[in-house]
C-alpha positions in Angstrom: 0.0 0.0 0.0 1.2 3.5 -0.8 2.3 5.6 2.2 2.9 8.8 0.3 3.7 10.4 -3.0 6.0 13.4 -3.4 6.8 15.5 -6.5 9.3 18.4 -6.9 10.7 20.5 -9.7 13.6 22.9 -9.7 15.1 25.3 -12.2 18.6 24.3 -13.3 19.7 28.0 -13.6 18.7 28.6 -9.9 20.7 25.6 -8.7 23.7 26.6 -10.8 23.6 30.1 -9.3 23.4 28.8 -5.8 26.2 26.3 -6.4 28.4 28.8 -8.1 28.2 31.3 -5.3 29.3 28.9 -2.5 30.3 25.2 -2.2 28.4 25.1 1.1 25.1 24.8 -0.9 26.1 21.4 -2.4 27.5 20.3 0.9 24.2 21.0 2.6 22.3 19.0 -0.1 24.6 16.0 -1.0 25.9 13.3 1.3 29.6 12.4 1.2 29.0 9.6 -1.3 26.8 11.8 -3.5 29.4 14.6 -3.3 32.1 12.2 -4.5 30.0 11.3 -7.6 29.2 15.0 -8.2 33.0 15.9 -8.2 33.7 13.4 -11.0 31.1 14.9 -13.3 31.6 17.6 -16.0 30.2 21.1 -15.9 26.5 21.0 -16.9 26.1 17.4 -15.7 27.1 18.6 -12.2 24.2 21.0 -12.2 21.8 18.3 -13.5 23.0 15.9 -10.8 22.7 18.4 -8.0 19.3 19.7 -9.1 18.0 16.1 -9.5 19.2 15.1 -6.1 17.7 18.3 -4.6 14.3 17.6 -6.3 14.4 13.9 -5.2 15.1 14.8 -1.6 12.3 17.4 -1.5 10.0 14.9 -3.1 11.0 12.2 -0.6 10.3 14.6 2.3 6.9 15.4 0.9 6.1 11.7 0.4 6.9 11.2 4.1 4.6 14.1 5.0 7.3 15.9 7.0 9.0 18.2 4.6 12.7 19.1 5.1 13.4 19.8 8.8 14.8 18.4 12.0 13.2 14.9 11.4 14.2 14.7 7.8 17.2 16.7 6.6 18.8 16.8 3.1 21.8 14.8 4.5 19.5 12.1 6.0 18.4 11.3 2.4 20.6 9.7 -0.2 19.9 8.9 -3.8 22.4 6.5 -5.2 22.4 4.6 -8.5 22.6 0.9 -9.0 24.9 -0.5 -11.7 22.0 -0.3 -14.1 21.6 3.4 -13.4 18.3 3.0 -11.5 18.2 5.5 -8.6 17.7 4.0 -5.1 16.5 5.9 -2.0 18.2 5.7 1.4 16.9 7.3 4.6 19.3 7.5 7.5 21.5 5.0 5.8 18.7 2.4 5.4 17.2 1.6 2.1 13.8 3.2 1.8 10.7 1.2 0.9 9.8 3.0 -2.3 10.7 4.3 -5.7 12.2 7.5 -7.1 12.3 8.8 -10.7 14.4 11.8 -11.7 14.3 13.6 -15.0 15.9 16.6 -16.6 15.1 19.0 -19.5 17.4 21.8 -20.6 15.9 24.1 -18.0 14.5 22.0 -15.1 15.0 18.9 -13.0 12.1 17.0 -11.5 11.6 14.0 -9.3 8.8 11.9 -8.1 8.9 9.6 -5.0 6.4 6.9 -4.1 6.9 5.4 -0.6 5.3 2.1 0.4 4.2 1.0 3.9 6.7 -1.4 5.4 
């Protein structure tokens, strides 16, 4: 049974501006493992990756019904890819019971999360 559904969309230009001003932005959003992947990417792909993870984490927090805050921070949530490329959600280092889909256009990144009851 579905516990919750979350959806988020973010403009790539906005994320690029925030990231370009200060590395602290990406450090507030990405876990150490995600940051390692981010650092290996090329210019525009970095923005897509960061924006996609931002949208996925916002969508996850909406699906939980909590939003981002003390009980669910950006760093509590990880979105890592399997060898096939499929993104997998982790919450507080435990695999989350649900699904995430991330997409990009030339101007936006969007993500949808569906969480299932345990």
